[in-house]
N, C-alpha and C positions, 0 to 999 in steps of 0.2 A: 484524131489523138489518141494514144493509148497510156493508160495509167496502170501502174503495177498494183494488184488487189491485195489487199493484207492476207497474212498468213491465218487458215481457219485449222490447222491439223489438231489443234488442241479443243475446239469447239464441238459441242454436240448438236445436231441437228433436233429440231423442234418436235419431229415424228417420234425418234427415239426418246427424246427426254420425257413427252408426254405419255408415251406407252410404257416406259420404265417407270414413271410415276404410280401410273395404274396399276401396273404390275404388283411393286412394292405395297400399294394398299391394299390390294387385294389378298396377297399372300398374309399380311398384318390381318386382316379381316378374317381369313381362312384359321389362320393361328388362334385368334381370338375366339371365333366360333368353335374350334377344336378344343380350348381349354375351357370355356364355358361348359361346352355339352358334356365335357370328360368330368367336371367338377358335378355337373348336375347328375349324370349316371351313377357316380360314387355317392351321391347325396341321396339317389333314390335307393341304392343298393341298402344304405344305412338303415333308411325308412322300412323297406321289405323287413329287414335284419330285427329291426325293433317291433314289428309286427309279429313276426315268426317267433320271438322270444316271449311276447305277449301270450301268443297261442299256447305255447309250451306251457307257459306258467299257468294260465287259465286251467288248461287241461289237468294238469297235477293238483292245482287246488281244487278243482271239481273232484278228484279222486280223494283228496283228504276229506273233502266234504260229505262224500258218499260213504266214507268209513265211520266218520263220524257220526252223521245222522241217519243212517241206514243198515249197514252191514254190521257195525259192531253191536250195537243196540239189539238187532235182531238175533244174533248169535250167541250174546250172551245171554239172552232171555231164553233162547231154544235149550243152551247147555248148562243152565245154572243147575238144575236138579243131580246131574250126576258130572261135573267138572271137579276134579280136585283142586283144591285152595291155590296150589303151588303151579299149576298146569300155566304153561306159555306157549302159543303158537303163533308167532310173525305174521304168518301169510293173512291172518284175518283181524290179529290183535293188534299190529305195527302198520299203519298208514303209508310210514316213511318206507318200511321194508317193501311195501306194495309198490309203491312208485318206483323205487329203484330197480326193483326186478321188470317192472312195466317197461323202464327206459332200456333193459336190456334189450328185449324184445323188440323195441321200436328201433334200435340200432341195427339188429340183425335184419330188419325189412330194408335196411336203404338208407338210413339216416345216421351213419355212424358220425358223421362230421359235426353232428349237434351235439352239445355238452351241458346235461342238467345233473346239479347236486345240489342235495340240502346238507350243506357243509356244518361242520359243529367241532369246536376244539375239544379234544376226547371224545370224538364220537364213538357212539355204542359198537356200529359196524365201522370196521377201518375204511369202506370203501365210502362212508359219509366224512372221513376225516379231513378237515381244511386244509388246503395246501398254506404257504407263507402269505401269498396276496390275499385269500380269503380269510385267513387268521388275524390279519391287519385289519380289514373291514370288521370282523366280529369285534375285535377290542375297541374300534373306534364306536360301535354301536351300543357298548356298554357305559361308554364315556360322554358320549352325545346323544341325548334322549330325542334330539330333534332329526338325527340322521334316519332316513328312512329307506333309500337307495342310492346306488351309485352305479354310473354308465359310463363307459369308456370304449375306445377303441384300442386292444392289445396285441402285440406281436409275441406270438407263442410258436418256437421252433420254425421260424423263418414265415408262418404263416399270419396273416391278418383276423383277428376276431372281433364281433361287436359282443361286449360283455356286459351284463347287468346283474349287480349285487342287491338283494332285496331283503330287508327286516325279516327274520324267521318266526318261531316261537318263542314266546316269553313263559318262563317257568311261573307255573301255578303251584296252589298248595295241593291240588289233588293229584299231581304228579311227582310229588316229593318221595310218595312211597319207593318208586323204582329209580330214584335218583340221587338219595341221599347216601344211604349206606346198604352194602350189599345184604345185609342180614334182614332188612326190610322189604328186598325186593323179592319177587316169585322165584321159586328153586329154579323152575324151567328158563327163565331169562338169564339167571346167573350161571346154571349150565351150559348156555348156548354162548352167551357173550364174555363170560368170566367176571371176576368180582371186582375187576379194577376200571372198566370203561364206563364213561359217562355218570360216575358218582360224585358225591360232594356238591351238588347244584344248590343254589339258593333261590328262593322266592323272587322274582320282578328280574331275573338274570335274563339276557338274551342269550339264549343256548344254541341259534342255530340261524342260518342265513341261506337263502336260496341263490345260487351261483348258474347263471345261463349264459353259453358260450355260441354265439353264432356266427359260423365261417363267414368271411369278406372276401377272402383272397381270390375265389373263382370269381365272385360277382365283380370284383375289382377288375379282374382280367377279361371277363364279359365286356365290361364298361369300356376298358382301352381298346379291346377289339371291335366295338362298336364306333369307338370316336375315330381310330384309324379309318375305318369304312368312311365314315362321314367327311373326313378330312380328305380322302381319295377323290369321292363324290364331287366336294368342293372345288377341288383342283382340277378335276377334269371339266367341271361347269365353269371355272374362272378361265380356263384355257379358251374353252369355245367363245366363251364372252370376249376374250381378249382377241382371237381372230376376228370376229365380226365387227367389234368396236374399232379394229385397226382398218378394216376395210374400208368401213364408213367414214371413219375419221380421215383416210387417205383420200377418198374420192371427195367430200364435202369441204375439206380443210387443207390438207396436205398439198395435194395437187394444186389447186388455186394459188395458195402462198408459194408455191416452189415456182410457177409460173413467174409470179412478180418479182421474186428474187432472180430469177435468171435473167429476166428483161432488164433489172437493175444491174445487174453484174455486167451484161453487155453493154450498157450505157456507160459504167464506170471504166470499162476497159477501151471503148470506142465510142466518142460522143456523137457519132454519125447516126447511132442508133435512137438519139433524142428524137421523140416524137413518134417513136413506133409504140403500139398498143397491145395490151394483152386480153384474150376473151374475158367477158364479165361474166363471173358465176351466177347463178339463179338464187344462191342463197342472197339474204339481205345485207347483212353484216359485210361479206366478202365483196359481194356486187359494189357496195358503197366503197371498199377500198379499192377495188380494179379501176372504178370511174373515175375517183380520185386521182388515181397513178396514172392514168391515161391522160388526164387534163392536166396534171402536173408536167408529165412528159411534154406534150405538146407546148405548154408556155415555155417550158425551158428551151425548147428547140428554137422558137422564136427570140427569146433573151439570147441563146447563144448566136443566133444570126447576126443581132446586132451587137454583140460584145467585142468584136473585134475593133469596130469604130469606136465605141464608148472606151475601150481600153487605149486606143492609139491618141483619143483625144485627152485621156487622164493622165497618161504617160506624157504628152507634149507640156500640159499644164503641170505635172509634176516636177518635169526638167528643167522648166522655166522658173518655178519656185525654187528649185534645187539650185540653178545657176545664179540668182538673185541672192540667195541665202551665201551661196559660194563667194560671189563676189564682194556681198557686205562682209563677211568674215575674212576673206584674204585683203581686202581693200581697207580696212579700219586702219586708222594713224595710231590708235591707241592698241595696246596688246590685250589680248583675251585670253582666259585659262578657264576649264571645267575640271573641278576636283571632287574627288570623294574623300569625306572626313573618316579618320579611324579614331575608334574609342578605345579606351581599355576597359576592362570588367565593372568598373565603377561608372561607366558612361562620361568618362572623362576624355576630352579630344588628345590625342598624344602625338598624331601625325596626319598626313592627308596626300593622297594619290593624285596625279596628273593622269585626266583623262582625254583631253584635247588642248590644242594651242594654234594661235593663228601665226601668220608669217612675222606680224608685228612684235608678237611674244619672242620669237627668236630673235628679231633686230635688237630689240632693248636690251635683252637678258644677256644675250648671246650664248644662248642654250639651243639647241636643235630639237626639234620635236621628236625624232627618231630615239634620241636619249633620254628624252623625260617623260613622254608617255607612257604609262604602264608603271613608273617609278614612283618612289616616294619622296616627299621633299628633304627628309633626313637622309635619305639614301643617296639624293643627287648633290643637296648641298647640307652636309653635316653640321655646319655652325650656324645654319637659321636659328634664330632666337625665337625662344618659347613664346612670347609676344604675338608673333605672326600666329601660331597655332591658335593660341586661346581666343584671338580675334575672330577668327575663321570659324571656330568652334561656337563662339556666343553667336553668330549669324546662323548658323545650322541648327542650334537647339531652339533658339528663340523665333526662327523666321524673319526677323527684322533687318532691314537692309542698312548698311553703313558705308559713310565716306570717311578716309581718312588719310594722314600722310603717315609715312615710315620710312625708316633707313635699314638697308639691308647689308650687314657687314660681309656677307659671302659676296655680294656683286659690288660693294661699294658705290651704291647708288641711292638716291632718295626717290620714292615713289608716291602718286597721288592714287589711290585704290578706291574702287565702288565696287561693293560686294555685294551679292544675294544670293537667295536658295532658289534654284529653280526645281528641286525635287528633293526627296527626304533624304537626308546625309550627304547631298552634294550642295556644293557653293560655285558660284562663278564670279569670276574678277574682270573687270575693264580696269586698267592702270594707264597710266605714262609716265615718262621719265622726266624729272624735275630736278635731276641734279645740279644743270647749270643755271637754273634758277636759284636752287638753294645756295650755290656757290656765289653768286650775285647778290643775293640777299645776305651770306656770311661777311663778302668782303665788304658790301655797304655799312654793316654793322661795326665792321673793325674801323672803317674811315670816320664812320659818327663818333666813335668811342677815342680815336686819336683828335680829331678836331675838337671834341669836348675838351679833352686833355689839353691842346694848345690852347685853345680859349682859356682854360683855367690857369696855365703858365703865363700867358700875356697878362692877365689880371693881376699876379704877383708883382708887376713891376710897377704897377699904382701905389700911391700913397708914400710912406716913408721907409727908406732904403739904409741901414747901418752902413756906412763907408769910412774906413780907416782915413783919419786927417794925414796920416804921414805916408804910407804906402798904396793908400786908393784902392786897398782890397774891399769886399764887400763879404758881410755875413749872411750865409744861406740860412734857412727855415731849420736847418739840423743844429744851427750854433756855430759851424765851420766857417772860416775865412776863405774866400774865393777871390781870385783876379777878376778883375771886371769883364774882361772880354768873356771870360769862361762863364761866370754867371749870367750875363746876358744872351748866351749862346743857348744855354740850358733852358732859358725862359724866356725867348720870343724867337721869332724866325730869322732874326738878324744874323747875317755872315760876316766875320771878319776877316780881313787881307792884312799883310804887313806892309809897312811903311815907315817913314821917318820924316818928321818936320824939319825945315831948314834949319830953325833955331838950334835942334838938338844934333843935327848933322855937321852944322859949323863948330860946336862944340867938341863933336868927336873927331872930325877930320879936317879942320882948319889948319893950314901950313903945310898941308900935302900937296906936293905939285899936281899929281893927277887930278886932285878934288880942285884946286884953284883951276887948272885950266879947263876943267869942265865946266865950271861955272862962267869962264869967259866966253866959250865956244857954244855954250847953251844946251852941251848934253847934260847937264844936271840942272834941274831947275826945279823950282817949288811943285 
């Protein structure tokens, strides 16, 4: 016996599904590692930039300290005897000048990307003049005494830099000679820088800030390059692992499952393969599965071998039961019909559909099964009274069985019905035609009424009856006078026939020959 197998065109095999899942996980892990590594490398580049900035700052602060504590005191002491009062030489008198010039040599040695400036607003040397960003920091320093430094990553001309701005010198009283008005400053200083720059300072003004920029773009590029190499190594490693796990997975899981699947498909397509077994893998879980499959296959083989006999027996029993039901259904004297009730949106019964009827239904109603099954009562008998639908709707809604008599105008018949609910929204009826019985009852009622009326009329002849003493008419109950024969006919079962007594006939016909001869020969008698 062969059976068609369902279409598997749009289904993915277990092997592909698992391998794709693992590949997706590996790709996501690789991307995650790449992003984490890239972020870490950039963070490391930033830390290194901070360390380099600190080295540069410490070096230049050390230069300032050397000038302040060693060089300037020694040179001033040595030159005091012969140095003019207006003498000014920035190379040893100004540590800022010295730091700026040393920085130029530092850049010439190959560190030109590094930026160091002791910036000021209206700086004495134009080379130390603060740019707009540094000017904003200096203004913030003079309004916020708690502000000490500011660090950020800044993009300049498409290049990224780590920038640190640090609070610089604060104007003290001893420095005002050179920074208040040009007349107080040494003539050599005014001759070198002019009478306008770096004057007008006040005590406690923050006059300078240290600005350092460390390039990050190259470090970022190196971080990206390293991260890409890491990603490539991860990708190659994952590819290798994918191949290895694919082979292991295929050998230990896919092939054993595939053998079970193929055998199951063979059994589905042809049950002659029932009882056949698959090799048992040496792994525990799949070994148990294969063993269970083999036992199931053998049991199904034994079951199928006995199935035909079982099916034959069950079919015979089912046919016998169906014949009994069919015989009962078709042999019923009473009519039977199964219906489905139809409700409106408010759950009110408005119609019902015919689902099944027996031959007695056709005989009693005159309706054919082929004409009513599938139709509704209002479609087949449009004049059906609403009371029928309401009664059956109550049976369906409540589940209570009912017995009742009712008259169908459409069929002009009386029925005695037993209705019950066999299933949800369904009801069944067993009914009989009681039209003749009802007609006999109606006729009997009419006879009883007529008899009662006759008895009532007979009773009216009893007692005193008014009669005219002259014409002998009788006065009826309405007060009108009637002939005696008419009154008695209406109030009794007596029937009058026409005749004439001899006394009256002698008075009327005496002396006529035909009358006298008739009396003699006996043809006229009393």
